[in-house]
N, C-alpha and C positions, 0 to 999 in steps of 0.2 A: 491443647488444643491445636492441630494440626495445621500448616500451613497450607494454601490453596492459590494455586496460580489461575486467573482467568486475565489473563494481560497479554494475550499473544498476538494481539494486532499490533501491538510496541515491538516484543520479537518475541523468540521462542526458545525451549531447552535443547540445545544441539542434540541429534539425536546419536546415540552409542557406535553406532554403524558407521555414522559421519566420523565422529571423532576417531577410531580406529582407520579409516583411511586415511586422516589428516597425520596423525602421529609420526608414523616412519619422516612423512618431509619436515616434522620439526627436529628429528632426532637424525639418522642414518644419511639418510639423502636430501641434504641440505643445503646442497649445489643450486648456484643461478641456472634459471631455463637459457640463459643466452650465452652459457657458457658451457657450448658444445664440444669442446676439446678434450674432456675428459668425464668419467664414468659417469659422477655426479650429477653433474649437468646435464648430460643427457637421461639420465632419471627423472629430474626434475622435466625438463623439457618434454620427454615422453606422458609425465605426469601429468600435466597442461594440456597436452592434445587429445588424453583421454577426458580430460573432462569438461572438454569442446565439443568432442564425439557427444557424449551423452549428452548433452544440452541440446545439442542439434536432431540428434533422434528424437528427443520430448516432443521439439517444438518445430520438428517435420521439417528443417532450414539445413543451409549448406554452412560447415564450419567455418567458411572465410564469412559471414553475414555477422559473425559473434564476435567481441569484442570485452576482456574482461575488465573491470575498476574496481573502485571502491563500494557501488553500492548505488541504489537509484536516486540519489541528491546529486551528485558526478556524473550520472546519463542524465538528470534532467538540463543541470546547468551546460553541460556539454550540447547538446541539443539545441534550447532556448539560447543559449547564447552564439551558439555557429549556426543557425539555420539565417538568422536577420544578415550576418557578416554574409557568406553565401549567395543570399539570394534578394541579395538588397538592389539589384537591376531588378528584377522581377519586382516588389512591393516591399512592405514594411510591414504587413499586418497580421496578426496572430491571432487567434480564435482558441479561446480554453473556457471553462467552466467555474464558475466564485465556490465552488466545492471541492474544486482541487487541494491537493496537497501542498500546505505551505513553502515546501520548496519552489514549487510551480508557482505559486500566488508572489512570494517575496522576489524571485529571480525575474519575473511579468513586471511589477514592480518599477524595479531597477533599469529594464528594458525601456519603461516607459518614459523615466528621464532622460532617455534617450532619443526620443523619436520614434520610437516602435510603437506603433498603435494596437492596442488589446480591445478584444471583443469579449467579455466576461458573461457568459452564458447564467441565465437565473436556472432556479429548477424547481416544480413544483411542491407540495407539502410534503412529499413522498421522497424526495430527493431525486426526483427524475426529470431528464433532458428531457425538450421537447425538440426531436427529430426535425422538423419542419422547421422551426424558427433555426437552426446550425445550417441547412442547408440552404436558407432564405437569406443569414450572417455572412457567408459565401462571398468576394468580392474579385474581379481582375487581380488587385494586388495582393489578396490573400495568398502566405506563401507556408503559411503552416498550422492543422487543429493538430491540438493536444489537449488530452480529456483521458482522464482515467478509468480502467478497466473496472474499477470496486474501491469503493470509497472506504477509506481507513476508521474512521466514526461509526459511519453509520450503515456498514456493511452493504449499501445498496449497489447494484449488481449495473452498470451501464451497456445499454446494446451495441458492444464494439462492432459485432460483424457489420452491422447496420451503416454505422458511423464510417468505418471504413469502405464502406461501398459507395457510401456519400463522398466520401473524400475521393474516391475513385471517377467517379462521373464527372466531378469538379476539378480533378486534375489539381491536386493539393496534397500535400504533404501529412499523413496521419499519424503523430506522435501519442503512443500509450503508455503513460505509466501503468503497471502491470504487476504493482508491487505487492497488492493484497490478493489479487487474484490466482500469479503465478503457486502453484503446488498444492496448493484448494482445489480448481477446475482444471481442465486440460483446456489449450490455446494452440489451435491448429493453423500455424502462421503457410501453408499451404492453401486452406480454403478461405481462413479471415485476411483478406489482405492489406494488413498492417502495416507500414511502411517502415516504423520504427520504434523498437520498445524497449523498456527498460526495467529491472528490477533487483529485489536486491535477497540474497541467500538466507541471510537471519531471518525472515520472517516465514521460511519452512522447515526449519529446524536446521540450517546450514549454521556456517560461522558468520560471524558481523564483520564487517568492512572486503564483504566480496560481495560483487554484482553484476551485470552482465549487460551491456548496450548492442542491441540486435540492429542492425540496417540493412535491409532489404538489398541486394543485387537487382538491379533495373536495367535495361538496355538504355534508359540515360540516366547515370548513376547520380545517387543522393550526395548531396554536397552536406558534409559538416566535418567543420574543421577541426581540429582535435584541439579540447581545452588544455590539455598538460604535456607542455611541446619537453621530446627529452630523445633518447635515443630509437631505436626503430622496434620496438617492442609493439606486438601487436598491430605491426606492420606501420608503423607511424602515427598510427591513430591516437595510445595513450602512451605516452614514454615512462618509462620509471620501471625497476624491477618489478617484475610480477610475483605476487604473492602466495606462491605455488602450495602450502596448505589451505590456504583459504581455498584458495581455487580447486580445488581437488574435493574440499569439504563440498563445496558449489555443484559439483558437479554431481556427486554422491547422494546429496541430499537432494538434488531434483533427479534423478535416474528413479529415487525409493518412494520420490513422494507419490500419496497416489488418495481416492478421495475416502475417508471413514464414515459410513452410515451412522454411526453414534453420536458424532460431533452435530449433527442436526437436531437426533432424539434429544439427545441434553440440552440443548440451546430451544427448542418447542416445549421442554418438557420445565424448563425454567421458564419463561414467559407465560405459560399455564399457568404454574405455581401464582407468580406475583399477581398476576390478573384476577386468582381465585382468592389471596390472601392478602391482598395488602389495595386498599381503595385509591382510588383517582394517582394512577400511573399512565403513562404515555410510554408507549411503545414506538420510535423514531424509525418510519420506513416501512410499517409491517406491511402495508399495501404493497410494497415494492420488491422484484427481484433482490434476494441478499444472500448474501455469505451464508453458508449454514454455519457458520459457527462464531456468527455476531450478533449482539443485541445490546443495543444504547437505549435507556430506559428513563425517562425521567419520575422521579418521586416526587409530586407534586408538594411545595409548602414544605423540602428540608434543603436541608444546602448538601451539595455531593459532597464538600469536602468534609464536612459532619460525617456525616454516613461514611465515606470512609476511614477516617480516622476511628469512629464505633466499630470497623470492620478491618480492623487491621493485620486481622490474621490471612484477611483474602487481599490478592494484586487484583484491583479492577482498575478502572482511569475514569478521567474528566472528560474525555477526548483522545484527542493526537496524542501520543508521547513526548514529540517536539512544539508543543506549544502548552506544555501542562506548567509551563512555568510561568505564564500569564494569568493577568486579574479580567480580558476580555470574557465572553461568553463565546462559544464555539460558537465559529467563523461557518461551518456546517448547519449546526443549527438554524442561526439566525438566515439563512440561507433559503432554508424551508419555510421558512415563516414562525418559528419558534420564536416566544417572548422570553425576553432575557432570564424572569425567575424560572420558569421551567429549565434553560437550556444550564441554570445555573445548579438546578436539582438534577441533573442526568448524567449516569454512570455507565461505563461501556465494559458489557462483562465480551472478554472473545474466548474463544474455548480452542483447543489444540485435539492431538488424536492423543497424548497423552493425559486429556482430561481424565476422573473418573467417576461413577457413578455415586458413588459416596461424596465424592466433592461436592457433587451439584446439589445433592439431595440436604448436605452440611450449611453449604450455601445459603439454600432459599429458608431453610430453620432459622439462621443469625439473620439472615436478611429481613426476614418478618417483625422476628423480633425486635432490632435494631431500628426500623421504623416505625414499630410502636412506640417503643420506647424516646425516641428523638421528637413525635408529635405529640405525642401526653405532655412535654414542658415545652411545647411551641405555640407562643402567641398568637402567630399567625395563623394555625391548623385552628387554633380555639375559632377566630376571626371569620375563616372558610365555614366552620361547621355549622357556625349561628348565622350563617348565609350574607355575612357581612361584606366577603370579597369573596372574589369568583376562583 
């Protein structure tokens, strides 16, 4: 039985072209990018400059607005911890959303213990924000709005252009965790006035441990103190020796990233076949704008953990990889009004450009058989069929 990987929102296979670009900087050109006195140091520095240029061109921004780091979690911590420190004279109010990644929510909880006031915006049953509520929630002392571009569990895409315009009108900084959207859809930062944005390379076939923080250059400079102090790397914004191979991989991965129409076709066919062949399923956020590669499905009256064990040859997840060790139901689904039972019955399928049609056909067949087998021996399913439970 062949192995099938459908957990690409957690991480992706590195693209062979990306690995090829990285290899010289793991072998012969291993210099420190700050060591400009010799050849291999200069080679490393030039490679970092090229990666910065590749990323700047993709987003249509200036190269000096981009700062390399270890990934989106570091970017989130840098901004959420730094902005309240820099803007404490203006206020201590931050707006975010109940369905944000745990990197945001955990950091916000820590900020609250230090006196920062956080407004957590709700979402509707499709995982969508109320933009009027967002606008009404912005106050004189609001210093930051932190909303992700696309949800890592449901795949629901937020209207980041509209959010950016609201924040611009209200003169409030907009910070966007674009980790799941980058590499899947174009983001033109000349057209969308996002102030600060972060992402990780490993979500679009780049290496783990590499990410970028974008900070827009404005007449009144945005103040974000460094999270990691050290040398003058990244213009003093992020100390530490630059991870040249991973930075090279990040730049290359973004340069070659583009849309793949077959991904949406496979995802749509998956959902169509699930609804045709398996009764009592819920596709979370189905009516919302979603990432083309993501489907989060509840197979009612079955535990997702049991289903994933049965389908051990298929890599899927029951939500965010960052919370997979928790016993609590998905905070994203709970915010969408999903019951605990249906949340515990939910599995996320996330595809990539490397997903094959044969993979999806086998997944659909094996999934239908596994659900039928588990339900046939489930007392809860028998009670449901008799109409004794909903």
